[in-house]
C-alpha positions in Angstrom: -9.0 42.7 -121.8 -9.8 43.5 -118.2 -8.2 41.7 -115.3 -11.6 40.7 -113.9 -12.4 39.0 -117.2 -9.3 36.8 -116.9 -10.3 35.4 -113.5 -11.0 31.7 -113.3 -14.6 30.8 -113.6 -15.9 27.6 -112.0 -17.8 25.0 -114.1 -21.4 25.7 -114.8 -22.7 23.1 -112.5 -21.0 24.8 -109.5 -22.3 28.0 -107.9 -19.8 30.7 -107.2 -20.9 30.6 -103.6 -19.7 26.9 -103.2 -16.3 27.6 -104.7 -13.1 28.0 -102.7 -13.4 31.4 -101.0 -9.8 32.1 -101.8 -10.7 31.9 -105.5 -13.9 34.0 -105.4 -14.1 37.8 -105.6 -14.0 39.6 -102.3 -17.6 40.7 -102.5 -18.7 37.1 -102.4 -16.8 36.3 -99.1 -19.4 37.6 -96.8 -22.1 36.1 -94.6 -23.6 34.6 -97.8 -21.3 31.6 -97.7 -23.0 28.3 -97.5 -22.5 26.1 -94.4 -20.0 23.8 -96.1 -18.0 26.7 -97.5 -18.1 28.6 -94.2 -16.8 25.5 -92.3 -13.9 25.2 -94.8 -13.2 28.9 -94.5 -13.1 28.7 -90.7 -10.8 25.6 -90.8 -8.4 27.4 -93.2 -8.4 30.5 -91.0 -7.7 28.6 -87.8 -5.0 26.5 -89.4 -3.2 29.7 -90.4 -3.0 30.9 -86.8 -2.3 27.5 -85.3 1.2 27.0 -83.8 1.3 23.5 -85.1 1.5 24.7 -88.7 4.8 26.1 -89.9 4.6 29.9 -90.3 5.7 31.7 -93.4 8.6 34.1 -93.3 8.4 37.6 -94.8 10.3 36.5 -97.9 7.9 33.6 -98.5 10.2 30.8 -97.1 8.9 28.4 -94.5 9.9 29.2 -91.0 11.6 26.7 -88.8 9.1 24.1 -87.3 8.2 24.0 -83.6 7.1 20.4 -83.3 9.5 19.6 -80.5 8.2 22.4 -78.3 4.6 21.4 -79.0 5.3 17.8 -78.2 6.8 18.8 -74.8 3.7 20.9 -74.1 1.4 18.0 -75.1 3.2 15.6 -72.9 3.0 17.9 -70.0 -0.7 18.5 -70.4 -1.6 14.9 -71.1 0.3 13.5 -68.2 -2.1 11.6 -66.0 -1.8 11.1 -62.2 -0.9 7.7 -60.9 -3.2 5.5 -58.8 -1.1 6.4 -55.7 -1.7 10.1 -56.4 -5.4 9.6 -56.7 -5.6 7.7 -53.5 -3.5 10.2 -51.6 -5.7 13.0 -52.9 -8.8 11.1 -51.8 -7.3 10.8 -48.3 -6.9 14.5 -48.0 -10.4 15.4 -49.4 -12.3 12.5 -47.8 -15.3 13.6 -45.7 -15.8 12.5 -42.2 -14.0 12.5 -38.9 -10.6 14.1 -39.0 -9.1 11.1 -37.3 -10.2 8.9 -40.2 -8.3 10.8 -42.9 -4.7 11.1 -42.1 -2.7 12.9 -44.8 0.1 10.8 -46.1 -1.2 7.6 -44.5 -2.8 4.9 -46.7 -4.8 2.6 -44.4 -5.3 -1.1 -44.7 -7.8 -3.4 -42.9 -8.0 -7.1 -42.0 -11.2 -8.8 -40.6 -10.9 -12.1 -38.8 -13.3 -14.6 -37.4 -12.0 -16.7 -34.4 -13.5 -19.6 -32.5 -13.1 -19.2 -28.7 -11.5 -22.1 -26.8 -13.8 -21.4 -23.9 -17.1 -19.6 -23.5 -16.8 -16.0 -22.5 -19.3 -13.8 -20.7 -17.8 -10.4 -21.1 -15.4 -8.2 -23.2 -12.6 -7.6 -20.7 -10.5 -10.6 -21.5 -10.8 -10.1 -25.3 -10.0 -6.3 -24.9 -6.9 -7.1 -22.9 -5.7 -9.7 -25.4 -6.1 -7.6 -28.5 -4.6 -4.5 -26.8 -1.4 -6.6 -26.2 -1.4 -7.9 -29.8 -1.9 -4.4 -31.3 0.8 -2.9 -29.0 3.3 -5.6 -30.0 2.5 -5.4 -33.7 1.8 -1.7 -34.3 4.3 -0.2 -31.9 5.4 2.3 -34.6 1.9 3.0 -35.9 0.2 5.8 -34.0 -3.0 5.4 -36.0 -3.6 1.6 -35.5 -7.1 0.8 -34.2 -9.1 -2.4 -33.5 -12.7 -3.4 -33.1 -13.5 -6.6 -31.2 -16.9 -8.3 -31.0 -16.7 -11.1 -28.4 -19.5 -13.7 -28.7 -19.9 -16.5 -26.2 -18.1 -19.0 -28.5 -16.7 -16.8 -31.3 -14.9 -13.5 -31.8 -15.0 -11.0 -34.8 -12.0 -8.8 -35.0 -11.2 -5.9 -37.4 -7.8 -4.2 -37.4 -6.9 -1.0 -39.3 -3.5 0.6 -39.7 -0.8 0.8 -42.2 -0.1 -2.2 -44.5 2.9 -3.2 -42.5 0.9 -3.0 -39.2 -1.9 -5.2 -40.6 0.7 -7.8 -41.7 2.5 -7.7 -38.3 -0.8 -8.2 -36.5 -1.5 -11.3 -38.4 2.1 -12.6 -37.7 1.9 -11.7 -34.0 -1.4 -13.4 -33.7 -0.1 -16.6 -35.3 3.0 -16.5 -33.1 0.9 -16.1 -29.9 -1.3 -18.9 -31.1 1.7 -21.2 -31.5 3.5 -20.1 -28.3 0.6 -20.8 -26.0 -0.1 -24.5 -25.1 -2.9 -26.2 -27.0 -5.1 -26.3 -23.9 -4.5 -22.6 -23.0 -4.8 -20.8 -26.3 -7.2 -18.0 -26.8 -8.7 -19.4 -30.0 -8.9 -22.9 -31.5 -9.2 -21.6 -35.1 -8.7 -18.3 -36.9 -10.2 -17.5 -40.3 -9.4 -14.4 -42.4 -12.7 -12.9 -43.6 -11.3 -10.1 -45.7 -8.3 -7.9 -46.3 -8.3 -4.5 -47.9 -5.3 -2.2 -48.8 -5.0 1.3 -50.2 -8.2 2.5 -48.6 -9.2 6.2 -48.8 -9.8 6.5 -45.0 -10.2 4.6 -41.8 -13.7 3.2 -40.9 -13.1 2.8 -37.2 -12.8 5.8 -34.9 -9.5 7.1 -33.5 -6.6 4.9 -32.4 -7.4 2.3 -29.7 -9.3 -0.9 -29.0 -13.1 -0.9 -29.1 -14.4 -4.1 -27.6 -17.9 -5.2 -26.9 -19.7 -8.3 -25.8 -22.6 -9.7 -28.0 -24.9 -11.8 -26.0 -26.1 -14.1 -28.7 -27.9 -17.4 -28.0 -25.8 -20.5 -27.9 -26.5 -24.1 -28.9 -25.3 -27.5 -27.9 -24.0 -28.2 -31.5 -23.6 -26.2 -34.7 -23.9 -27.3 -38.3 -21.6 -26.1 -41.0 -22.9 -23.7 -43.5 -23.8 -24.9 -46.9 -21.0 -24.4 -49.4 -23.2 -22.3 -51.7 -23.9 -19.9 -48.9 -20.3 -19.5 -47.6 -19.4 -16.5 -49.8 -22.6 -14.6 -48.9 -22.3 -15.4 -45.2 -18.6 -14.3 -45.1 -19.3 -11.1 -47.0 -22.2 -10.3 -44.5 -19.7 -10.5 -41.6 -17.4 -8.0 -43.4 -20.3 -5.6 -44.2 -21.6 -5.8 -40.6 -18.1 -4.7 -39.3 -17.9 -1.8 -41.7 -21.4 -0.7 -40.8 -20.6 -0.8 -37.1 -17.4 1.1 -37.5 -19.3 3.9 -39.4 -21.8 4.1 -36.6 -19.2 4.3 -33.9 -17.3 7.0 -35.8 -20.3 9.3 -35.8 -20.6 9.2 -32.0 -19.0 11.1 -29.3 -16.6 9.3 -26.8 -19.4 9.1 -24.2 -22.0 7.8 -26.6 -19.5 5.3 -28.0 -18.7 3.9 -24.6 -22.4 3.5 -23.8 -23.0 1.8 -27.2 -20.1 -0.7 -26.6 -21.8 -1.8 -23.4 -24.9 -2.9 -25.3 -23.8 -3.2 -28.9 -26.9 -5.2 -30.0 -29.1 -2.3 -29.4 -27.0 -0.1 -31.6 -26.3 -2.6 -34.4 -29.1 -5.2 -34.5 -27.9 -6.3 -38.0 -24.8 -8.0 -36.5 -24.6 -11.7 -37.4 -25.8 -14.3 -34.9 -23.5 -16.8 -33.2 -25.2 -19.6 -35.2 -24.2 -18.0 -38.4 -20.6 -17.4 -37.3 -20.1 -21.0 -36.0 -21.6 -22.3 -39.3 -18.8 -20.4 -41.2 -16.1 -21.7 -38.7 -17.3 -25.3 -39.1 -17.2 -25.2 -42.9 -13.9 -26.6 -44.1 -14.2 -24.9 -47.5 -14.9 -21.5 -45.9 -12.6 -18.5 -45.5 -8.8 -19.3 -45.4 -7.2 -19.9 -42.1 -4.6 -17.5 -40.7 -1.8 -19.8 -41.7 -3.0 -20.2 -45.2 -3.4 -16.5 -45.5 0.2 -15.8 -44.3 1.5 -18.4 -46.7 0.1 -16.3 -49.6 0.8 -12.9 -48.0 4.4 -13.6 -47.3 5.2 -15.5 -50.5 7.8 -13.8 -52.7 6.5 -12.0 -55.8 6.7 -14.2 -58.8 6.6 -12.4 -62.2 5.0 -14.6 -64.8 6.1 -13.7 -68.3 3.9 -14.5 -71.2 6.8 -16.2 -73.0 7.3 -18.6 -70.1 3.7 -19.7 -69.8 3.2 -23.5 -70.2 0.2 -25.7 -70.8 -1.6 -27.0 -68.8 -1.9 -24.0 -66.5 -0.9 -24.6 -62.8 -3.8 -25.5 -60.4 -5.4 -22.7 -58.4 -5.0 -22.2 -54.7 -7.5 -24.2 -52.6 -8.2 -22.8 -49.2 
């Protein structure tokens, strides 16, 4: 009997083309393979050359596995950057003014709304006050910067710097508010509109204090803003400050100084004094500076799932 006659023949219902290519004659293992058989053939061929599959030694024995080496390589390839790495990379690659993207510095920002004790008619007094606060709080921060919008009866302030500088500014402002007699203080109340940490870049121009006077119409009395409009109104103040900072950042020093003398012409979208006073008069509005520092300076409390009790503790009310 011939050797070819002794080969295994598949059942009648199968075509020799759909059989395992390793069991078919060589003349059938050509481009005539059907898609399913070709896919199986490619998988088998790739698996033979894959480093994850143990290789066969010359004598037919299985060679030593290399799983440990492969696991080390997989861990190295699959290692993902941390959030800090992503933020620092964003700082370096951020587009804009070079003074707004300091490598190795992760900026933070705080925006505050203050009620003036007395009506003001210019920016000089506010600029001198915040220059003193920024110098005392950010003495070690060469990148600290501040924008001051002085209204006749209110003041909007945005401070940018490192996280420690922003915290020290808030503490220094509260200390100055407590040191000065009640009838001589700069502000009667201070609200924290927003705080932001781990930013990609500064919004305000280079270091310094950028003060401007907003000549907005005044009124004899102001009504508090409706509670359902507090969140939207507070967010509008924050957005207006960010928009103003981006406009000032795109100007030259000469253009910036001219703009600060008449800020309403450059940024007509700034909130009116009536809107600001409505936020200040609302008791359920943004937290005061003291309430903010109570949360900001509170120690970190790790709440474990196994220690949770019911009912849950009440939320903070500002």
